N, C-alpha and C positions, 0 to 999 in steps of 0.2 A: 530237481528243478533249477534249472539257470539263474546265475547271478544278474542282478540288476545293476551292479556296480561296472559299467565299461571299463574302469581305470586297469581289472585283474587281469584282463585279459582271457576271461574263459567265458565270455559271451560276445557275439557279433555285435560290429554297432549298428544302431539303430537311427532312423530319418530324425530322430530327436538328439541324436549324439552329434550326429554330423553337423547340425543347424548349431549345437554348443560349441562344438569345436569352433566353428567359423565365428560365430559371435564373440565368443572369450579367447580364441586362439592365443591373442595378444596377452591378456593376462597369465593364463597358464606358463606361456614360454618365457615371460619375464620373472615370474615366480620359481619357474623349475632354473634358470639361470642364475638367480640371485639369493635363491635359497631363502627370500623373504614373504612373507604372509599377505605384506602390505601391497602389494601388485594389484592385486583385484581391486582393491579399492581406491588407488591411482586409476584405473581405468575406468570407473562410476565416476569419481572426481571430473574425470577428462571429459565423461559424457556429457555431466551436469553445464559444464562450462563451453560445450559445442552450443547447446540451447540456449546459453546464456548470449553467446555471441551472435544467435542469429536473432532473438529478442532486441539487441542493440542493433545490429548491424542490416536487418530485415530478410537481405539474404546474403547468401557467401557460398563459393565454391572450395573444393577441398584444397586449394593449394592455399586460400586465404586462411581457413580455418588451421591447415597445420601450422603455418607459419604464425597464427596468433597461438597455438598449443605448444607451439616448439616440438614437433614430433615430424617423423617422415610422411609423405604423402598417404604411404601403403596404411599406415596407424589411422590417421584421419578418415582415410574412404572406409576403414572397417570399424570404426565408430558411427559415421555417418551410418553407414549401413543397416548396422544392428539398430538403431534409432529407427529409421526407415521402414524396415520392420515392423515396427511396432505403432506405426503411422506418428512418430512426435515431431518427426520432420517429412517434408517430402519434397518432392523437381518438378514443379506443373510447369518448366518448359523441356527443352531441349538444351538450352545456354550451361548447362551443367552447373546453375544453379542451386542452391536448397534453401528452404525457408520452413519455418515451423509447421508442422501438420495438426490436423483437426485433434488428433489424438491429446493435443494438451488441451484443447477443448473442454474435450470430456474428462480430463482430469480434474480441470478447472473447476468445472460445473460440478463435479460429484463432493469437492473440498466447499465450494460456494455453498453448496446448499447446506451443508452442514455448520455455517457461520452464523453468529447471531453477534450483533451491535453490542448491546451492554455486555456480554458475556466477555466477549474478545477485548474490551476496551474498559472492563472493569480492575484489572489488576493495576493497568498502566494510569489509571486516573487516580487510583488509591497510592501509589508510589509520586506522583505528581503533588496530590493533596498533602501529603507527607512534607515533600521537597520545599513546598511553597508555604503550608502552611495556612492555605485560603480554598475557597470552597470551588470545587472542580466541577465543571458538569458538560453533558453528552446533549446535543439539540440535532434534530433534522427536521425540513421544510413541513409543513404541513398547510397545505394549498397556498395558501399567499402569508401563512402567519409563519412562525418558529416556534414550536415545541420542544421542553426539556425531558428527554426520555430516561437519565440516569443521574444522579448526583452524589458524590462524597465531600465530605465537608474534613478540612483539614484542622489541625490543632489551633490553630489560631482563630477561626472563627467563631464569632461569638453571637452571631443572627442565628435562630432557629429554623430560618425561613426553608419551607420545602418547595423547589422549582418545578418538581416531577412532575407532569403534567401542565404545565402552567404557559399559555401561550402568550406570543410578544409579535408586535410587528416587527419584521426584519431591521427596519430602519433604526430601532432604535439601540440594538443591542450589540454586541461585537460577534455574537454568533448567528445572527442575523445578518450582518454586514457583509460577513464571509459567506455564507449560501448566496447573498445576491452577488456577490462581486463573480462567484464561479459557475453561476446557473447560466441557461439560455439567454442570449440576447433579447430574443420576444419575449419572454416571461420579465427578464428585468425592467423592457421597458412599460412594460403594464404594471407592475409592481412603481416604479419614480412616476407616471401618469396619475395612478392612485392619491388618494387623499394619505398627506403625509402626518400624522399626528403629533403634534407636539405634547409630550409627556413631562417633561421639564426646559426651561428656556435652552437648556444647552442642544437636545435634541435636533438634529437636522434635517429641516423641514424643507428644503429649496431643491428642487431635482439635481439641479447643474452641480450645486456642491455636493451634493451625496454621492453622484457618479464619479467626479473628482476622486472623491475618498474611496471609492470602490477600485478605481485605477491605482491608486497608491496601495493597496489592499493585495491587489495582482503582482504588483513587482517587489512589496516584502514580505508577504507570505504571511502576515497576521494581520487581524482589526483588533481596536481600541475598542471602548464606550467609554466617555468621561464623564458620568453624571448623566448620563442621555436618557436611563431608561428610570431611574430613582436617585432623588439627590443622596450624595454621601456613598453614591456606589459606583466602583468602577471595577473594569472586565479586559481581559483580552482574548482573543479568540483563535485559533487556527482551524484551516480545512483536513477532513479524513477524508480518505479516496478510497474508492471499492477497487472489485479487482479488474475493471476494465479503464482505470483509471480518474473515473469520474468523482466530482464531489458529491459524499452522500451524507454528512454531517459535519459537524463542525465541533470542536471540546474548547472548552473556556477556562477560565481561573478568575473568579471574580471576590473583590473586599472591598473593605470601608475604603473611602477615599484617603483619610488619613493616613493610611498602612501602606497602599498602594497608591501611593503620588504618581504623577505622569512621569517624573523622571525615573522611575521604576518599571515602567512599561516596557521599554524595550527590551531590555533583561529578561522580564517576565515571559515576553513576546516568545524569546527566543526558547526556552523552555517548555511552552505550551506546545513550540511549530514540533520539537523534539519528540515529545509526548504524542501528537498528531500522526508525526511518521510512523512509531511504533505501531501503533491504532491500525493505522493505512496497512502496514507490513500485514500484520494479523489477519486483517480482513480481506488478505491475499494479493495487494497493492504491489508491485515490483519496481521500484527506480530505476528509471534507463540512464543511463551515465551519458551526457551530453558529447 
């Protein structure tokens, strides 16, 4: 029986061999010239970089891609050609521009199907709770309310209250205000037109004042609640994004007001934002450089 190894020269090349040589020729030639086994990895890294370039720029030509990679146009053309054959990039017109293909959606969809918010966020929440010593929650929208679906207690948490499954009006919590700030304008207007119950004297019940705070949340990237749900309870929350960039949840840290004082909420907010970004990445969201 003839050998299947086309490199031995003992058997004729097959169409698959020829396709392999066209797609991987660059890696093979570089490896042969340099004697290093790292060249194929470099080609993979460059191919991934091509996808990142197209994700950021929406579309790009071979000349632009080559310039970004710092390689010759022929190298960029081979990389784009291999990605195009797999459906990961496509050329929708005759302008010579490439953009991400539907193969990306197919791969992303397969990945998203296996993602679970509580599973993907658990380790991050545990780390955040350990860092801050406070209680960390994951909350999602539930109609016009907000419900906590997971909780991790930090070492300093003295209250054993379980927030999982508890629904709260969004205007009274840091998580709820995050979800309000990033929701569709039509849904936001409906909530603001409804009854904004005063759960404590600090609860914001004026629609205009609440709308102004939501604008501030959009600008700084996190929300705070100072004794707005319960006396003596302060919290800070940040948005968690899904694979397409939409806000799907909020992660919050909460604790007693004597420990989580107002002057500490800014640095705490930065820590919560960092955790939210990590959870978002685990959920498939890719930050695009501006």
